[in-house]
C-alpha positions as CSV (number, residue, x, y, z in Angstrom):
1,N,8.1,4.4,17.2
2,N,9.0,1.5,19.4
3,I,8.9,-0.9,16.5
4,V,9.2,-4.4,18.0
5,Y,8.5,-8.0,17.0
6,K,5.0,-9.1,17.9
7,G,4.3,-11.7,20.6
8,K,2.8,-14.2,18.1
9,K,3.0,-14.7,14.4
10,L,-0.5,-14.7,12.9
11,G,-1.7,-14.5,16.5
12,I,-1.0,-18.2,16.9
13,I,2.7,-19.1,16.5
14,P,5.0,-17.9,19.4
15,N,7.7,-15.5,18.4
16,K,11.1,-16.0,20.1
17,R,12.1,-12.4,19.3
18,E,9.1,-10.9,21.1
19,C,9.7,-7.3,22.3
20,E,13.0,-7.1,20.4
21,Y,13.5,-4.1,18.1
22,I,12.7,-5.1,14.6
23,T,15.6,-5.3,12.1
24,A,16.0,-2.8,9.3
25,K,15.6,-5.7,6.7
26,A,12.3,-6.8,8.3
27,F,11.2,-3.2,8.6
28,Y,11.9,-2.5,5.0
29,G,10.1,-5.6,3.9
30,K,10.4,-7.9,0.9
31,G,7.7,-6.0,-1.0
32,K,9.5,-2.6,-0.5
33,I,6.8,-1.3,1.7
34,L,8.9,1.8,2.5
35,K,9.5,4.1,-0.4
36,L,11.7,7.2,-0.5
37,E,11.7,8.7,-4.0
38,N,13.0,11.9,-5.5
39,V,10.4,13.3,-7.9
40,K,12.0,13.5,-11.3
41,N,13.5,16.9,-12.2
42,T,12.5,18.5,-8.8
43,N,14.0,18.8,-5.3
44,V,10.8,17.1,-3.9
45,I,11.2,13.9,-1.9
46,S,8.2,11.5,-1.7
47,I,7.8,9.3,1.4
48,S,5.3,6.5,1.7
49,Y,5.0,3.4,3.9
50,K,2.4,0.6,3.6
51,S,1.1,-1.3,6.6
52,T,-2.1,-3.1,7.6
53,N,-2.1,-0.8,10.6
54,P,-3.0,2.8,9.5
55,K,-1.8,4.3,12.8
56,F,1.5,2.6,12.5
57,A,2.0,3.7,8.9
58,Y,1.2,7.3,9.8
59,G,3.7,7.2,12.7
60,V,6.5,5.9,10.4
61,V,6.0,8.6,7.8
62,S,5.5,11.4,10.4
63,S,8.7,10.4,12.2
64,L,10.7,10.3,9.0
65,I,9.6,13.8,8.1
66,K,10.2,15.1,11.7
67,N,13.7,13.6,12.0
68,Y,14.7,14.8,8.5
69,I,13.7,18.4,9.4
70,E,15.5,18.2,12.7
71,L,18.6,16.9,10.9
72,H,18.3,19.7,8.4
73,K,18.2,22.3,11.2
74,E,21.2,20.8,12.9
75,L,23.2,20.8,9.7
76,N,22.3,24.5,9.1
77,N,23.1,25.4,12.7
78,E,26.5,23.7,12.6
79,K,27.4,25.3,9.3
80,S,26.4,28.8,10.4
81,K,28.3,28.5,13.7
82,S,31.4,27.4,11.8
83,D,31.1,30.3,9.3
84,K,30.7,32.8,12.1
85,Q,33.7,31.5,14.0
86,L,35.9,31.7,10.9
87,L,34.7,35.2,10.1
88,E,35.1,36.4,13.7
89,A,38.7,35.1,13.7
90,E,39.5,36.8,10.4
91,Y,37.8,40.0,11.5
92,T,39.8,40.1,14.8
93,K,43.1,39.5,12.9
94,T,42.3,42.1,10.2
95,K,41.4,44.7,12.9
96,A,44.7,44.0,14.7
97,D,46.6,44.4,11.5
98,L,44.9,47.7,10.8
99,D,45.7,49.0,14.3
100,K,49.3,48.0,13.8
101,K,49.6,49.8,10.4
102,L,48.1,52.9,11.9
103,N,50.7,52.9,14.6
104,Q,53.5,52.2,12.1
105,S,52.4,54.8,9.5
106,T,55.2,57.4,8.7
107,G,56.0,60.2,6.2
108,L,54.4,63.5,5.3
109,P,50.7,64.0,4.6
110,V,49.5,65.2,1.2
111,Q,49.0,68.8,2.5
112,S,52.8,69.3,2.9
113,L,53.3,69.1,-0.9
114,G,52.6,72.9,-1.2
115,G,55.9,74.0,0.4
116,I,58.1,71.7,-1.7
117,G,57.9,74.1,-4.7
118,N,59.7,77.0,-3.0
119,I,62.4,74.7,-1.6
120,S,62.9,73.2,-5.1
121,V,63.8,76.7,-6.4
122,M,66.3,77.2,-3.7
123,S,67.9,73.8,-4.3
124,A,69.4,75.1,-7.5
125,F,71.6,77.6,-5.5
126,S,72.2,75.5,-2.3
127,R,73.4,72.0,-1.7
128,S,71.7,71.8,1.6
129,A,68.4,72.9,0.1
130,S,68.8,70.2,-2.6
131,S,69.3,67.6,0.2
132,A,66.2,68.8,2.0
133,V,64.1,68.5,-1.1
134,G,65.2,64.9,-1.5
135,N,64.3,64.1,2.1
136,L,60.9,65.7,1.8
137,K,60.1,63.7,-1.3
138,S,61.1,60.4,0.4
139,Q,58.9,61.2,3.4
140,Y,56.0,62.0,1.1
141,I,56.3,58.7,-0.8
142,A,56.5,56.8,2.5
143,G,53.4,58.6,3.8
144,E,51.4,57.8,0.6
145,R,52.3,54.1,0.9
146,S,51.2,54.0,4.6
147,Q,47.9,55.7,3.7
148,I,47.3,53.2,0.9
149,A,48.0,50.2,3.2
150,V,45.7,51.6,5.9
151,S,43.0,52.3,3.3
152,E,43.2,48.7,2.0
153,Q,43.1,47.2,5.5
154,T,40.1,49.4,6.4
155,Q,38.2,48.3,3.3
156,K,38.9,44.6,4.1
157,L,37.8,45.1,7.7
158,Q,34.5,46.7,6.4
159,Q,33.9,43.7,4.1
160,L,34.5,41.2,6.9
161,A,32.2,43.2,9.2
162,T,29.4,42.9,6.6
163,K,30.0,39.1,6.2
164,L,30.1,38.6,10.0
165,E,26.8,40.5,10.5
166,W,25.3,38.2,7.8
167,A,26.7,35.0,9.5
168,K,25.2,36.1,12.8
169,M,21.8,36.6,11.2
170,V,22.0,33.1,9.5
171,E,22.9,31.5,12.9
172,Y,19.9,33.3,14.4
173,M,17.7,31.9,11.7
174,S,19.2,28.4,11.7
175,D,16.7,27.2,14.2
176,S,14.2,27.1,11.3
177,S,14.4,24.6,8.5
178,K,14.4,25.3,4.7
179,V,12.3,22.1,4.3
180,L,8.8,22.8,3.1
181,I,6.2,20.0,3.6
182,L,4.0,20.0,0.5
183,H,1.6,17.3,1.7
184,E,1.2,16.5,5.4
185,P,0.7,12.8,6.2
186,Q,-2.9,12.2,7.2
187,Q,-4.4,9.7,9.5
188,L,-8.1,8.7,9.0
189,Q,-10.5,9.0,11.8
190,P,-12.2,5.9,13.1
191,F,-15.4,6.8,11.3
192,E,-13.5,7.2,8.0
193,N,-12.1,3.7,8.1
194,S,-15.3,2.4,6.5
195,S,-13.7,0.5,3.7
196,P,-13.3,-3.2,4.5
197,K,-10.0,-5.0,3.9
198,L,-9.2,-6.7,0.6
199,L,-9.3,-10.2,2.1
200,I,-12.7,-9.5,3.7
201,N,-14.0,-8.2,0.4
202,I,-12.9,-11.3,-1.4
203,I,-14.5,-13.6,1.3
204,L,-17.7,-11.7,1.3
205,G,-17.8,-11.4,-2.5
206,A,-17.2,-15.2,-2.8
207,F,-19.8,-16.0,-0.1
208,F,-22.6,-13.7,-1.5
209,G,-21.6,-14.5,-5.1
210,G,-22.0,-18.2,-4.3
211,I,-25.4,-17.7,-2.7
212,A,-26.6,-15.6,-5.6
213,S,-25.3,-18.2,-8.1
214,L,-27.1,-21.0,-6.2
215,I,-30.3,-19.0,-6.1
216,V,-30.1,-18.4,-9.9
217,I,-29.3,-22.1,-10.5
218,I,-32.3,-23.3,-8.4
219,Y,-34.6,-20.7,-10.1
220,V,-33.4,-21.8,-13.6
221,E,-33.8,-25.5,-12.7
222,Q,-37.2,-25.0,-11.3
223,K,-38.4,-23.2,-14.4
224,S,-36.7,-25.6,-16.8
225,P,-39.1,-27.5,-19.1
226,K,-37.0,-30.7,-18.7
227,L,-36.2,-32.6,-15.6
228,T,-33.4,-31.2,-13.4
229,Y,-31.6,-32.5,-10.3
230,S,-33.3,-30.0,-8.0
231,M,-36.7,-31.6,-8.9
232,L,-35.8,-35.1,-7.7
233,T,-36.5,-36.8,-4.4
234,N,-33.8,-37.5,-1.8
235,N,-33.7,-41.3,-2.7
236,I,-31.7,-40.9,-5.9
237,I,-29.9,-43.8,-7.6
238,F,-27.5,-42.6,-10.3
239,D,-26.6,-44.7,-13.3
240,G,-29.5,-47.0,-12.8
241,I,-28.7,-49.5,-15.6
242,N,-25.3,-50.3,-14.2
243,K,-26.8,-50.7,-10.7
244,F,-29.7,-52.8,-11.9
245,D,-28.9,-55.7,-9.5
246,I,-29.1,-53.4,-6.5
247,I,-32.5,-52.1,-7.7
248,E,-33.7,-55.7,-8.3
249,D,-32.7,-56.8,-4.8
250,E,-34.4,-53.8,-3.3
251,C,-37.7,-54.4,-5.1
252,Y,-37.6,-58.1,-4.1
253,S,-37.1,-57.2,-0.4
254,Y,-40.5,-55.4,-0.3
255,D,-42.4,-58.6,-0.9
256,P,-45.3,-59.1,-0.2
257,Q,-46.0,-55.4,-0.7
258,K,-46.7,-54.4,-4.3
259,V,-44.0,-52.4,-6.1
260,L,-44.6,-50.3,-9.3
261,V,-41.7,-49.3,-11.5
262,L,-43.1,-46.2,-13.3
263,S,-40.8,-45.1,-16.1
264,F,-40.7,-41.9,-18.1
265,V,-38.1,-43.4,-20.5
266,Q,-37.8,-46.6,-22.5
267,L,-36.1,-49.3,-20.4
268,P,-33.9,-52.1,-21.9
269,N,-35.8,-55.3,-22.5
270,N,-33.6,-57.4,-20.2
271,M,-34.3,-55.0,-17.4
272,I,-38.1,-55.1,-17.9
273,D,-38.0,-59.0,-18.1
274,S,-36.0,-59.3,-14.8
275,L,-38.3,-56.9,-13.0
276,Q,-41.5,-58.6,-14.1
277,K,-40.2,-61.9,-12.9
278,L,-40.2,-60.6,-9.4
279,P,-43.4,-61.8,-7.6
280,N,-44.3,-58.3,-6.2
281,T,-43.1,-56.0,-9.0
282,S,-44.7,-54.6,-12.1
283,V,-43.4,-52.1,-14.8
284,S,-45.5,-49.3,-16.3
285,Y,-44.8,-46.3,-18.6
286,Y,-46.0,-42.8,-18.1
287,S,-48.4,-41.9,-21.0
288,K,-51.1,-39.3,-21.8
289,T,-53.8,-42.0,-21.7
290,R,-53.3,-42.5,-18.0
291,D,-53.3,-46.3,-18.3
292,Y,-50.7,-46.4,-15.5
293,M,-53.2,-44.9,-13.0
294,D,-54.8,-48.3,-12.2
295,N,-51.4,-49.8,-11.5
296,I,-50.6,-46.9,-9.1
297,K,-53.8,-47.5,-7.2
298,V,-52.9,-51.2,-6.4
299,A,-49.2,-50.5,-5.7
300,N,-47.8,-49.9,-2.2
301,K,-44.5,-48.5,-3.2
302,I,-43.3,-46.6,-6.3
303,V,-40.0,-46.5,-8.1
304,L,-39.6,-43.7,-10.6
305,V,-37.3,-44.0,-13.6
306,S,-36.3,-40.8,-15.5
307,K,-33.5,-39.1,-17.3
308,I,-32.1,-35.6,-16.6
309,G,-32.6,-33.1,-19.5
310,I,-35.0,-35.6,-21.3
311,T,-38.0,-36.3,-19.1
312,D,-40.7,-33.7,-19.2
313,A,-40.5,-31.7,-16.0
314,E,-44.3,-30.9,-15.8
315,S,-45.2,-34.6,-16.2
316,Y,-42.7,-35.6,-13.5
317,K,-44.1,-33.0,-11.1
318,T,-47.7,-34.1,-11.9
319,I,-46.9,-37.7,-11.0
320,R,-45.2,-36.7,-7.7
321,K,-48.2,-34.6,-6.8
322,T,-50.6,-37.5,-7.6
323,L,-48.5,-40.0,-5.5
324,K,-48.5,-37.6,-2.6
325,N,-52.3,-37.2,-2.8
326,Q,-52.7,-41.0,-2.8
327,Q,-50.1,-41.4,0.0
328,K,-47.9,-43.6,-2.1
329,E,-44.2,-43.8,-1.0
330,I,-41.5,-43.2,-3.6
331,V,-38.7,-45.5,-2.5
332,D,-36.3,-44.8,-5.3
333,D,-35.7,-42.1,-7.9
334,I,-33.6,-43.9,-10.6
335,L,-31.7,-42.0,-13.2
336,I,-30.5,-43.6,-16.4
């Protein structure tokens, strides 16, 4: 598969081992991306390989299967050749032994037994006849033994011939493998690779989830009956009481322009006294009676004081709309 180290790690860091064949340890991977498992209680082997490159993973699995089958064929072929050679040698030796026994066979055949009866009668009256009978019996026994030996050797040769014929057939068939592929590895076509990667899924999910959450938050804040952060202007001063000296200096700097501090919450008395001592600053509270409206008309700049979650949202929006219509500048949006 020409599995070599890539030119750059993560596409950035140069790799000194570029174009070198990858090591078995690196190929196998820390996460055991290559799995060769025997399915329990079967003779089935399961092969799988994980990779970010589908084509590469397909190539690895396909090569493993192909090489396993080729190895299986080679083993079968070697064994069948070895078996055939052994049987051929044994067959040749047995045939030679049979030929030798046929050439060495001696004695009378079974058909000669019929004449022995008459000679046996004569042997009672003649010493020579008695000797002849003994010779005939010896020759008969020798002939019977030769026949048995030849018969046994012939039977052995027939058995070897059958086995040799089978070995030749196995050798002929050894080019095929006994391995059966239950499930061929599959490679998805380009149009089938429609599922995005996990990392992309996570990034897209976080991105769109964040946007959706932001939209929900803004919607909920805009519909809230109480003041929320999204309703404020851009000139926000947080923790107004602790930053009162900054607010006081800023209001003083607008002299001789008139500054109105319009508050939606009760201010500390010391804060009210300090602001009213400024030559150009006055303090007024929002109320249903609209008494603050006259102060708005004569003021040039407005400072709003409110509290998140306490100030009525509708009242705050009404004031901002009124100030906009009268072209009054909101210089600070103070939160306490």
